[in-house]
C-alpha positions in Angstrom: 64.7 -38.9 10.8 68.4 -38.4 11.5 69.9 -35.3 13.1 71.5 -34.2 9.8 68.1 -34.2 8.1 66.5 -32.4 11.0 69.2 -29.7 10.9 68.7 -29.2 7.1 64.9 -28.8 7.5 65.4 -26.2 10.2 67.8 -24.2 8.0 65.3 -24.4 5.1 62.4 -23.2 7.3 64.5 -20.3 8.6 65.5 -19.3 5.1 61.9 -19.4 3.9 60.7 -17.1 6.7 63.4 -14.6 5.9 62.5 -14.6 2.2 58.8 -14.2 3.0 59.5 -11.2 5.2 61.7 -9.6 2.5 59.0 -10.0 -0.1 56.4 -8.5 2.2 58.5 -5.5 2.9 59.3 -4.8 -0.8 55.7 -5.4 -1.8 54.3 -2.8 0.6 57.0 -0.1 0.0 58.4 -0.4 3.5 61.9 -1.2 4.7 62.9 -4.7 5.9 62.2 -5.0 9.6 64.9 -4.9 12.2 64.6 -4.4 15.9 66.8 -1.3 15.9 65.0 0.5 13.0 62.2 3.1 13.8 58.8 2.8 12.2 58.6 5.2 9.2 56.0 7.9 9.0 52.8 6.8 7.1 53.6 8.8 4.0 52.8 7.1 0.7 55.6 6.5 -1.8 55.4 7.6 -5.4 53.9 4.2 -6.2 50.7 5.0 -4.4 49.7 7.6 -7.0 50.6 8.4 -10.5 51.0 11.6 -12.5 48.6 11.9 -15.5 50.3 12.2 -18.8 47.2 13.5 -20.5 47.3 17.3 -19.6 45.9 19.9 -22.1 45.9 23.7 -22.1 47.4 24.2 -18.7 50.2 26.6 -17.8 53.8 25.4 -17.3 54.2 23.7 -13.9 50.6 22.4 -13.7 50.2 18.6 -13.4 47.5 16.1 -12.3 48.0 13.6 -9.6 45.8 10.5 -9.7 45.3 9.1 -6.2 45.3 5.4 -5.8 42.4 3.6 -4.1 44.9 1.2 -2.6 47.1 4.0 -1.4 44.1 5.9 0.2 43.0 2.7 1.9 46.4 2.2 3.3 47.6 5.7 4.1 44.3 7.7 4.3 44.2 11.4 3.4 48.0 11.7 3.0 47.7 9.6 -0.2 45.6 12.4 -1.8 48.7 14.5 -2.2 51.6 13.7 -4.5 55.0 12.4 -3.3 56.5 15.8 -4.2 54.9 17.3 -1.1 56.2 15.2 1.9 55.5 17.9 4.5 51.9 18.4 3.3 51.4 14.7 3.2 52.4 14.3 6.8 49.8 16.9 7.8 46.9 15.8 5.6 45.3 13.5 8.2 44.6 16.6 10.3 42.5 18.2 7.6 38.7 17.5 8.1 38.1 18.3 4.4 40.8 15.9 3.2 39.6 13.3 5.6 36.1 13.5 4.2 37.4 13.2 0.7 39.6 10.2 1.6 36.5 8.4 3.0 34.4 9.1 -0.2 34.1 7.1 -3.3 35.7 9.7 -5.6 36.0 9.3 -9.4 39.4 10.9 -9.8 40.3 12.8 -13.0 42.8 10.8 -15.0 43.3 13.6 -17.5 43.3 17.4 -17.2 41.8 20.1 -19.5 42.6 23.7 -18.7 41.3 26.8 -20.4 42.4 30.5 -20.0 40.2 33.3 -18.7 40.6 37.0 -18.2 39.2 36.9 -14.7 41.2 37.2 -11.4 40.3 36.7 -7.8 42.2 38.7 -5.2 44.3 40.1 -3.9 42.2 42.2 -1.6 42.0 45.8 -2.7 42.0 49.1 -0.7 38.8 51.1 -1.0 38.6 54.7 -1.9 38.0 56.8 1.2 36.6 59.8 -0.6 33.0 59.3 0.8 32.5 59.1 4.5 28.8 59.5 5.4 28.3 59.2 9.2 25.6 56.5 9.3 26.7 54.1 6.5 29.1 51.1 6.3 32.0 53.4 7.3 31.0 53.0 10.9 30.8 49.3 10.8 34.0 49.0 8.7 35.8 51.0 11.5 34.9 48.4 14.2 37.8 46.4 15.7 38.6 43.1 13.9 36.6 44.2 10.8 38.3 44.7 7.5 35.9 45.8 4.7 36.9 45.1 1.2 35.4 45.9 -2.2 35.9 42.3 -3.5 36.1 39.9 -0.5 33.4 38.7 1.9 34.3 36.2 4.5 37.1 35.7 7.0 40.9 36.2 6.8 43.6 35.5 9.4 46.3 37.8 10.4 50.0 37.1 10.2 50.8 34.1 12.5 52.8 34.6 15.6 56.4 33.5 15.7 58.1 32.0 12.7 55.1 29.9 11.5 53.4 30.2 8.1 50.0 29.0 6.8 50.4 25.9 4.6 46.8 24.8 4.1 43.3 26.3 3.8 40.1 24.3 3.1 36.3 24.5 3.3 32.9 23.3 2.0 30.1 25.1 0.2 27.2 24.8 -2.3 27.7 26.4 -5.7 25.4 29.5 -6.0 22.8 29.8 -8.7 23.6 32.7 -11.0 20.2 32.9 -12.7 18.7 35.0 -9.9 20.6 38.1 -11.0 18.0 39.9 -13.2 19.3 41.6 -16.4 22.9 41.9 -15.3 26.2 40.5 -16.2 27.2 39.3 -12.7 29.8 37.0 -11.1 30.4 35.3 -7.7 33.3 33.1 -6.9 34.0 31.1 -3.7 37.4 29.8 -2.5 39.8 29.0 0.3 43.4 30.3 -0.1 46.8 31.0 1.4 48.7 34.3 1.1 47.9 37.9 0.2 48.6 38.2 -3.5 52.0 39.9 -3.9 55.4 38.9 -5.2 56.6 38.6 -1.6 53.6 36.5 -0.6 51.7 34.7 -3.4 48.0 34.0 -3.2 47.4 30.3 -3.8 43.6 29.6 -4.2 41.0 27.3 -5.8 37.2 27.5 -6.0 34.1 27.7 -8.2 32.7 30.5 -10.4 29.0 31.2 -11.1 28.4 33.7 -13.9 25.4 35.2 -15.6 25.7 37.0 -19.0 22.8 39.2 -20.2 22.1 40.0 -23.9 19.9 42.5 -25.8 18.9 44.5 -22.8 18.1 41.4 -20.7 16.0 39.6 -23.3 18.4 36.7 -23.2 20.5 35.2 -20.4 23.0 32.5 -20.1 24.8 31.1 -17.1 28.1 29.3 -16.7 29.6 27.4 -13.8 33.1 25.9 -13.4 35.9 25.0 -11.1 39.2 26.9 -11.2 42.7 27.3 -9.7 44.9 30.4 -9.5 48.2 31.8 -8.2 48.3 35.6 -7.9 50.2 37.5 -9.1 51.1 36.0 -12.4 48.0 34.1 -13.5 44.3 34.6 -14.2 41.8 31.9 -13.3 42.7 28.6 -14.8 39.4 26.9 -15.6 39.3 23.1 -15.1 37.1 22.3 -18.0 36.7 18.6 -17.4 35.6 18.9 -13.7 31.8 19.6 -14.1 30.1 22.1 -11.7 26.4 22.9 -11.5 24.3 25.2 -9.3 23.6 23.5 -6.0 26.5 21.1 -6.2 28.3 20.6 -2.9 32.1 21.2 -3.1 35.0 20.2 -0.8 38.2 22.1 -1.6 41.6 22.0 0.0 44.6 24.1 -0.9 47.9 22.7 0.4 51.4 24.2 0.1 54.7 22.4 0.9 57.2 24.9 2.3 60.1 22.5 1.6 59.5 21.9 -2.1 57.4 25.1 -2.9 54.7 23.0 -4.6 50.9 23.5 -4.1 48.2 21.0 -4.6 44.5 21.9 -5.1 42.3 19.0 -4.1 38.7 19.5 -5.4 35.8 17.1 -4.9 32.2 17.7 -6.2 30.1 15.4 -3.9 27.1 15.9 -6.2 28.8 14.4 -9.3 31.2 12.1 -7.5 34.2 13.6 -9.5 37.3 15.1 -8.1 40.8 16.2 -9.0 44.2 16.5 -7.3 46.0 19.3 -9.3 49.6 20.4 -8.5 51.5 23.4 -9.5 54.9 24.8 -8.6 54.7 28.2 -6.8 57.3 30.7 -8.0 57.8 32.6 -4.7 56.9 32.4 -1.0 53.4 32.3 0.4 51.8 31.7 3.8 51.3 35.0 5.7 47.6 34.4 6.1 44.7 32.1 5.2 41.3 33.1 4.0 37.8 31.7 3.2 36.1 34.0 0.8 33.0 34.8 -1.3 34.1 37.3 -4.0 33.0 39.4 -6.9 35.4 38.8 -9.7 37.7 41.3 -11.4 37.8 41.4 -15.2 40.8 42.6 -17.2 44.4 43.4 -16.3 45.4 42.3 -12.8 46.9 45.8 -12.3 43.8 47.6 -13.4 40.8 45.3 -13.5 37.2 46.2 -13.1 35.0 44.6 -10.5 31.8 43.0 -11.8 28.3 43.2 -10.2 27.8 40.5 -7.6 25.5 37.6 -8.4 22.4 37.6 -6.2 23.4 34.4 -4.4 21.2 34.8 -1.3 22.8 33.3 1.8 25.9 31.2 1.4 26.8 28.8 4.1 30.5 27.9 4.5 31.5 24.9 6.7 34.7 23.3 7.8 36.7 26.5 7.2 40.2 25.8 8.6 43.7 24.9 7.6 47.2 24.1 8.8 50.0 26.1 10.4 53.6 25.0 10.0 56.9 26.1 11.6 58.9 24.1 9.0 59.3 21.1 11.3 55.9 20.4 12.7 52.4 21.2 11.4 49.2 21.7 13.4 45.6 21.9 12.2 43.1 24.6 13.1 39.5 25.8 12.5 39.2 29.5 11.5 37.9 30.7 14.9 41.1 29.5 16.6 43.1 32.1 14.6 40.9 35.0 15.6 40.3 36.0 12.0 39.0 39.3 10.7 35.4 39.6 9.7 35.5 40.9 6.1 32.3 42.4 4.6 32.2 43.5 1.0 31.3 47.1 0.1 31.3 49.2 -3.1 34.5 51.0 -3.8 33.4 54.2 -2.0 32.2 52.3 1.1 28.7 53.7 0.8 26.8 50.4 0.8 27.3 46.7 1.6 27.3 44.2 -1.2 27.7 41.2 1.2 27.8 40.9 4.9 29.3 38.1 7.1 27.8 36.4 10.1 29.7 35.2 13.2 31.7 32.0 13.2 29.5 29.2 14.7 30.2 26.8 17.5 32.2 24.4 15.3 34.8 27.2 14.7 34.6 26.7 11.0 31.1 27.6 9.9 29.7 31.0 8.9 27.2 32.5 6.5 27.7 35.4 4.0 24.6 37.1 2.9 24.1 39.1 -0.4 23.0 42.7 0.0 23.4 44.5 -3.3 24.6 43.9 -6.9 26.9 46.9 -6.9 28.1 48.1 -10.3 31.0 47.5 -12.7 33.7 49.7 -11.1 37.4 50.2 -10.6 38.6 51.0 -7.1 42.0 52.5 -8.0 
């Protein structure tokens, strides 16, 4: 072989190698490689997930993200969140709940059916202080780092130090059985959330509802169970009609908020059915002054003047992996609830004369605790 032919073969070989590298870079969504270019953060592009066009009955701004199995295999938990939340994507791998979901064989919803309710969860309410017996819950509610509420039972953080805000809250639980509640109409709802529930600090939350309705003096009963999302103020529960929930089902739920784009995503996975959803919504206002992990009795009616329902006799409810993310706008760090020194929040009646639900200490994991049912309470307004 002559020198001219050898030169031509070398040129062809070099050209083929360049072409192959270019095809590989384009096919994986990455930039072409050069020695001076930094490696990009492992955030999936929009090609790793797709929005669902089939969305019914949902408020404006609600959409469904359909995570890609290929994207999850490549990028891990960050591929569970849509491309419209780059900050939250970068932090997703620090969420134990999102990590568990990413390592599960989830049947993701490819369509979304919403239905309206007249139920609302949060914000926390101030109790009436008209009754102060000396040997009742008033004494316990006055203890340091205890914050009794007539609707919440669980843990809530205080305002973060410095300029940081909470951008994520997540946890696991088993859906309570509502059929244990005698002849009452009763509710219990369980959720993680971010914010307090005001125009200046929206409450962004997602969870499950267990309801019993009683008819003809308790002769007939019916129960209902469902998953929901909600932003307060401005919404009631939005029931996710095509994400089935049953008593005893094990739920993993993560609420993520992106402070750069003001979008929230509710990632919900029912391990018992194998089905999950990644539901996004624009948040019209700021959030992030606190995180919370709550068992609640629901409020029916107008958000400004709703009436609390009796509390489903749920027994002892074990919460695990309660934690979240804290961001300063540039970097994000993960935490378990105990690291934030949260307030223990028992539930009382409006007059603080009896406990409806009490809260045990955080366990050695930092993210596990048990709330225990004490009393149904009654249908009542606190203000």
